[in-house]
N, C-alpha and C positions, 0 to 999 in steps of 0.2 A: 503493499500499500504506499511505501515511500514515494514510489513514482508518481502517485496522484496527490498525496496529501503532504509530502516532504516540503522543504525549504524552496526547492527548485523544481518541484513536481508540476503536474499539468495545472492544478488549480493556481497555482502561484503564477504561472506564465499568464493566465487570463484573468487574474484578478488584482488589480493594483493594490488593494488595501489588504491583502490575505495575510493572515497570521498563522504562524505553525502553532498546531495544537495538538499536543501528545494525546490528549483523551479521544481526539476525533479519529486518530489513526487506530487506537487500542478499540474503540467501538466498531470500526469498519472491519479490522481483522477478526473481531468476535463473531460478526455476523456472517462474514465469509466463512470461516470454519463452521459454524453452526449449519450453514447451508450445506457445505461439504460433507459434514459427518450426519447429516440428518438429525440435528439435534434442536430442540427448543431453546430458547434464550430470553433472558429479562436482561434489559439495560436501562439503568436510570442515568440519564445524562441531561444535567442542567442547561439553562440558558446559556448560549455562548459556546457550547461544546461543537455546533455545526453538525447536528445530528443527522438533518435531513440528507445533506450531501454524503454523509458516511454510510447512510443505508441505501442510498440511491446507487452509489459507485459499487458497493459491495453486491447488490442485488444483480447489478448489469454482468459482473465478473463471471457469475456462477453458469450462465448458459442456460437457466431454466426460466420458464414463467414465473413471475412473481405478482402478487398482488399487494398494493401498498394501500393500507385503509388508514383515513385520518379521523379523527374525532369531530372535525366540522368541515362544513363545505368551504369555509374561508381558507383554512390550511389546504385542503385539497386543491383549490384553484391556485394557491401560491406555489405548491409543488409542482403542478403541472405547468402553468403559464409563466413562473418565474425560475423555479430550480431546474426543471428538465431542459428548457433551452440553454442554460448555462452549462449543464452536463455536455449537451450536445456541441456546444461551442468547444469546450475543452477537450472533447474526444475527436472533434473534427469530422463528425458524421450525424447523419439523422439517425434517430432511435425507434424502434417499433414500439410506441407508447401509445396508450389510449386513456381516455378518461370517462368515467361513468357516474351518473348519479341515479336516484330513483326515478321511475316513471313519472311520477307528477311534476317534476322538474322540465319535462319536455311538452311541447305543443303536439297536440295531436292534429294531423292534417286533415283527416276526415271530419272531425268536429268542426275545425276551421271553415272547412269548406261549406258544410252545412250552416254554419252562423252566418256565412257571407249571403247565403240564400234566404235564411229565416232569423234575421238577427234578434226580434223581438223573442222568438221562442228560446233563445240562448240568453235572454237577459240584457241584451244591448238596447241602449236607448238611441237618442240622435248625437251623442258625446262622439270625441274622435278615437276612442280607443280601439274600436273594431278595426277602423282603417289603418291604425298604426300598427296593430298587430299584423294584419294581413300583409302590410308593406315590409315589415320585419321578416315575415314567414318567407318571402321571395328572396331574401338575401342571406339569411342565416345559414351557416353550414352546420351548426348543431343542434338548432331548436331549443337550445337551454334558456330558460326563463332568465338566468343571471345575465344573458346578453341582451335582453330587452330593456336598456336603460332608459328609455324615453317615459316608461310607465312605473307608477309605484310598486315596491316589493310586495305591499300587502293587497294589490288589486284583487277584490273579491270575485271578479268575473272570470279570473284565470282557472278557478275549479271547473268551469263549464267547458274549457277548452283543453286541459291537460290529458296526458296519455296514461292515465292510471289504469291499472290491471283490470278493475272491476267493471268498466265500460268497453274494453277491447275485445273485439272480434277475432283477433289474431290474424292468419293467413286468409281467413275469408274478406277481411278488410281490402277495398279497391285501392287503397293507398299503402298496402303492406310494403311493397319493395321500396317506397320511398320514405317510409316512416323512420322518423329521427331515432327511435328506440331500436329498431331492427338495424339501422345503420350503426347504431353505437356497439351493438352486439356483434355484427360482422366484424367491425375494426377491432374490438377486445380479442375476438378469436384469432386475429393475425399478429397480436402484440405479444413482445416478451415481457411488457411491464405493464399493468393495468392499476391506475389510481382511482380508487373509490372512497367512500366514507363509511364509518361504522354501521350506520342506519341501512346502507344498501347491502353491505356484507352480511348482516345478520338477517336481513329480509330473505336473501339468497340462501343462507344456511338454515333458517327455520321454516320458512313459508314455501320455498320451491315454488316461486310465483311463475315460472314459465311452464308451459304444457309438457315440455321435455324434460322438466325437473330442475333447471338450472337458469340463472340469470347470467352468472360469471363464466367465462370458459373454463375448461379443466386447468387446475393448478393444484400443486402440492406445496407451495411455499406462500406465507403471508407475513408480512410486516405491519404490526399495528402501531401507529403513532398516535400520542394522547392516550395511550392504553389505560390510564387510570380511570377512565369513564366507561370502560367495556362492560362491566356488570350492570350499570344503570341503563345503557342502551341495549344489552342483548336481552334484559329481562322484558323489554317491551314487545320483542319479537317472539318469545317463547311462551307468551300468555295469550290472552284475548282481550279484546276491547270493543265495546259497542256502545254507542251514543245515539241522542236523538238526533244528531246532524246525520249519521250513517243511515237511519230509517229515513228521515226527510229526504235525502239524496235518492235513495231508492224510489220512493214516491215520484219525485220531480222527474228522474231519468225515465222512469216508466211510460209516465204520462207524456213526455216529449216524443219518445220513441215511436208511440202510437200515433201521435199528431203528424209526426213527420211521414209516417207511411199511410196517412190519411185513413187510418183505421179507427172506427168508433166502437169500441168494446164496452158496453153498459155495466157488465158484470164486473170487468176490471176497474172501470172507473169509479164505481160504488165501492170497490173493495179498497182502492187507493184513498178515497175520501175516509173510510172507516180505519184504515191504517194509521193516518196522521192523527185521528181522534184518540186512537187506542194507544198510540206512542206517546201523545201528550199526557194522558192520564198516567200511564206507567211512570214516566219520569218525573212528573209532579208529585207523585207519591214519595220520591226520593229528595225533592229540591229542598234545600235549606240554603244557609249563608255559603259562600265561596270556601272551599277547603276539601280534605280528603276524609273519609268516612269508612268505617269498617261496615261491611255487609254482614248482617247476621241472619242465618238460616237454620232451620232445625235439621240437624243431621241424622235424626231418626225418622224422618220423614221425607224421603227423596223424591215422592210423587209430587205433582202440582199440587195437591191437596194440603200439602205441608204448610205450618205458618212460616211467614217471611217478615223479617223486619230489618230495619237499618238503624244502627246506633253509632255514636262516635265517643272515643275515649280521647280527650285532648289533654295533654299534659307536657310540661317541660321541665324536667328534673336534672339535678347535678349528677345523681347515678341512677338513672330511671330504671324502674321495675315495671312499668307498665306491660300489662298482659291482655291478649284478647280474652274477652269475657266468655262465660260457659254459653251454652246453646239454648238458654231461655230467650223468648222472644216476645216482642210487643209490636204494634203497628208502627209504621213511620211517621209518627205524629197524630196527635188525638184527633185533629181537625179531618184528617182524612179517613179515620176509622169511624167518626161520626157521619160521615157522608156515604159511608159505604165504599169509598175509593181504596180499599187496602192494597197494598203492594202485591200480595198473592194474586187477589181477583185480577187486578189490572195487568199482572204478568201473564196469567192464563188467557185473558182476552187478546193480548197482544200477540202471543204465540199463535193462538187459533188463526188471526188474521193472517199472519204471515205464512201459515200453512195453507189457507185458501188461495192467497196471492201465487204462492209458489204451484199450486195445482192449475189455477186458471192460467198461468202462463206456460205451463207443460202442455195443455190440452188445446192451446191456441191453434187454430187452422191456418196453414201456410204462413208461419211466423217469420217476421224479417228477421236477418242474421243478428241484429242486437237483442232480440228476445233472449236468446240463450245465456248470455252473460247476466242479464237480469234475473233469469229463473236461478242460476247459481247464487247471485247475491243474496235473494230471498231465503234459499236453503241455508247458506253459510250463516246469515244473521239469526235466523232461527235457531240453529244449532249452537251458535256462541251465547244466545240468550239463555236456552236451556242449561248450558254448561255452567253459566254464571249464577243461575238461580237453583239449580238442582244438584250439580256435581259434589260429591263429599270427597274429592282427593284431598289428602292432609297434606301433600306436596305443595299446595296453591293456597294463596291467601284470596279472599274474594272482598272486594271493596269498589267504591266509587268515588268519583271526584267532580265537584261542582266549580266550573268556571264561567262566569257569567250566565249566558243563556244555555251554555252546553253542560250536559250531564254526561259523564263516562262511566260505564260499568265495567270494571275490570276483573280478570282472573289472572293472577302473577305467580310465577314460581318462587318459592320461599328460598330454596337453595339452588343456585345455577351451577353449582360445582359438578354435579354429576352429569348435567346435561352437557356442558362444555367439555368435560373430559372425554365423553363419549362422541360428541358430533364435531368437536374441533381439534383438539389436541391429538386423539387417537386416529384420526383420518389423514393428518397431514404430515409431511416429512419435517418440516420446520415452521414453528411459530415464533415470531419475534415480537417481544412486548416492549416498547419503549415509551419513555415520558420524563419529564423533569421530576415526577413526584410519584415513584412507585414504592418506595421504602418507607417504613416507620420505624424510627431508632435505628436506621441503619440496615435494617433487615427486610428481606423480599417475602417473609413468611406470610404476611397478611393477604398481599395481592394474590399471591399462588395459591393459598387456601379459598379464597373467595371464587376464584375463576377455575378450580380443579386441575390445576397445573401440578403434577407429581414430580416428574423428572425433567429437569432443565438445567442449563447452565445460567451462572449469574455474572454480572458485571456493574457494579456501582462506582461510577466515574465522578470524581470531585469536580466542582464547578470551575469554570475558567475565570472566574471573577474572583478578587480580593475583597471579600465582605468585610474583612477586618478594618479596610480602609475605605471602603465604599458605602457602608451603611452603618446604622446605630439603630438599637432596638430600644424603644422608650417604653417602660411599664409603669404607668403613674401610681404613685402610692395613694393609699386611703380612700381607693374607690369602694362603693358599696357592692354587695353581690350582685351580680349582673342580672339575676332572676328577680330582684326585688322591685316593688313598684317605684321607689324613690331612685331607681337607676338612672332614669333618663336625664333629670336635670343636671346632676354631676357629670354625666357622660357628655351632655352638650357643652357645659363650661369647659371641660378638659379638652374636647375637640376645638373650641375657640382658641385656647390657649396654644394647642400645638399648631394650627393654622396661622397664627400670627407669628411665631416662631419660624415656620417654613414659608412664610409670605404666600398663602395658599398653595398653588401647585400640587394639589392631593385628590386622591380617591378616598373618600369616606365609605367603607363598605360595611353593610348590616346583615344581619342573619333574619331580620324580620322587616317586612314592608312598613308595618305600622311605626316600628321603632324609628326607621329611617324618616318617614313623614314627620313624627313628632320633634325629631332633633331638626331636620330641615325647617320647619316652621318657627323653631324658636331662634335659628341662626342665620336665616336668609338676610335679615335686614341688619344684622350685626356685624356682618362679615364685609370688609371693604374690597371684596373680590368678586369676580363673576360666578355666580352660584347657580348650578343647575341640578335637576333631580331625575332619576329614571323615570320613565313614563311620560316625561314632557315632549318628547319626540321620539323617532327610532333610535336603536342602539347605534347605528352607523352615524345618524346624524349628531347624536351626543358627542360620540368620539372626535369627529370632524369639529364640532364647535368647541370642544375642550382643548383640543391641540392648537386651535387658531386664536383663543384668547389667553393672554398673558395672565399668570397667577390664577387660573381657573380651578373651581373646586367642584367635584361630582360627587353627589351622594348617589349611591347605588346598592343593589341587593346581588342575589347568587349569579345572575347572568354575567356580572362583571367581574366575577372572582376568577374566572379563567378565560383564556383566548383573547386577551387584549393585550396589545403592545404599542406602548407609548414610550419611546426611547427619548432620552435627552431631559432637559431641565423642566419641560412642561409637565413631568411627572416627577416630583421630588419627595413626595410624602404618600404613604399608605397606612390609612387607620382603619383597624377592625374593632367593632364594639364588642363582639362576644365570641368565645370559642365556638366555632361552628358545629356543635352536636346537632345531629339529625333530630327533630321532634319525635320523641318516642310515643306519641299518640298517632303518628302517621300508621296507618294499617299495615303497610309493607314492613316499615322499620319494626313494628310492635311484633310482627309474625316472625322476622328474622331473629329478633332477641329471644322470643319464646323458645325457636328452634335451637338455639346455642345453648340455651339454659336446659333443654331437654337431651342435649348431647352431653352434658356435665360441664360446660364451658361457663365462662363469666361474660355475660351479654355486653356488659359495660366495657370492659378492658379488651375483650376479644372482637369487639364489632364497634361499638361508639366512639371509643377514643381514636383506633385507627383511621374511621372514616373522618373524623375531625381533624386528625393530623395532616391528612393529605389535602383536605379543604383548606385548612390554614395555610399550609405551605403553597397551594395554588394562589390563594388571595396575596399573600405577601410576595410572591413571585412576580407580581405586577410591576415591582419597582425597579430593580436592576435588571435591565436589558441590554447593556453594553458595557465595556471596560471603563468608559469614561462617565457613566451615570454614578451619582451619588445620592444619598437620601436617607429619610427616616421612615422606619417601620415602628407602628404602636398597636400595642393591643389592650384594650381597656378593661379586660377581664382579669380580677384579681386572682382567679384560680390558677393560674400559670405559676404563681409563686406560693399560694397559700396551701394548694392541694398536692398529694404525693404524685397523682398523674401529671401535674403541671411539668415535671422533670422530662417527662416522655415527649411532651411537645417541644420543649427547648432543646433537647437532644436532636430532634429532627430538623431543626431549623438551621440556616447558615450560621457559622461561626462569626458573630459580629460583637461589638461592644454592647454592653447592657447598662441602661441607666434608668434612675427615676427622678432625675432633675431636668426639668424643662430648659434651664440654662444651658446644658450640655448640647441640646439640638441647636442651639445658635451657634454656639463654638464650632460645633462639628461642620455645620453648613458654611461657616465664614472662613475655613481653614483653606 
């Protein structure tokens, strides 16, 4: 690897600011060895290691097809559009590389053609959006929504035009050969390197969404970048999810298909109207404030006649012991019971209508090609609904989430380790996991146990940065317990003092949206700096505004804890209000804690603490992004120094000076 990463290597010859990094060479060699010897590998490589180029060059030297999977579409685009062209330049040749996203990212040419003929049926009014999309579709080589820069990312009408599996007729489609998804698959089949994201990878692994059983071409090697989020993302694809939106879209698409075919089917139309009513009744029986709630069902009565209820246990503790309650049940709210709209009754009614719709679509004479996918969707939704409401599988937790008007009913695997052990690690020659945050207290044990990775090589690379001189950790004295009601006021006062010392230029990150709002309201008029809060505009818009305004301060929650890069003086301080323990009242968290206890483990130290350590490392990792960055890290949670587990957190953080004096921050920044 010296010929590539050495001081006079290929990269140095094509990168004027190249720095020789021994960690980068060690990482590339470890990956090359893992591929050659058909071994799995965990590599922790901090910011500044140059891990992307390390795994790209190592992957290309083996002569095998390699899948590179990233945690976000932003990183996926960076790898393909920035790093791959540089690698090609350094090697002096074009590479057989392709880039794939999930189907909903691509426009469906058949839908677009129909929308051009029947715009109102597809939800278009007299605005310019349809004309802009049509013009773009004639020019684009990829059909990727990300290339359609003239329209908002949140454009609702896109769902009417995307190439999602549920509405695809496959090879029967007249546009199949020109289809952007088809072309992406064909390109991937000819590629040595395929760049995807974790969502697409696990959709391929779990759902097998293509008729021939694969989304991706055959491969034996995968490299996961941002591997610390694998469990969270994979969980979504090995369970089920059904929502009011999913059923409403089925009704809408069925009605539109019949109208396009100029078919008037009174029985189906009546069934669709009834489906929407029953859907509303069922999900209204679950409705309450936004949040996640455990779904309670009697395991002694798996038939539709069994009592069903929904309750929530919400708590946030220091060493949480929250458990899912026993199998005794009530209705989901007294008002629902009083009016006879019990969850069980509304479930049986909804299931029955889905059954009727499926049968009606199956017996439709001379059906259009689009009817078959609709019938399949009705059957899948019916099965998912029954699974969520009737299944007694102890390996799953059954819960639901309320987000605005949307209600999402879920069944999620409690322990993903045996699933990934069988379906991922046992099936491939080499799986490489890499991230800046894979270890806790210097060990890979936690991430390996969560993912079911039994045999693998390990490499923990030190950071390329000098945290002793580049960062200082401020732990304010005399803070109240962060769980106490009186925490907000002193937290706001402490944040104000820190921001005065750093002259703004800060991310203030919170574990709670409500806490963020309370502190923001207290400080927005007191701070002499531009102040913004998550939710005021899009994530990308907030970042651009933050970078453009001197001394800006951004108040944000979980989505800004990772995947955000603001190098330079614009970001000179990261403040975190509390240790980011997962809320034990979250149904999935509670189920996993219970499972660990049942196995004889300590759910707090074996699950809550390692998860919080990784999250904290991600949040604080926003600060130092280059060798010239300097700044202040601060955690307002006194448990870092007053609780025994605080040492585990501190041992996992970069070695930098620690202070409890605000004056030290000014001295450090003025050096």
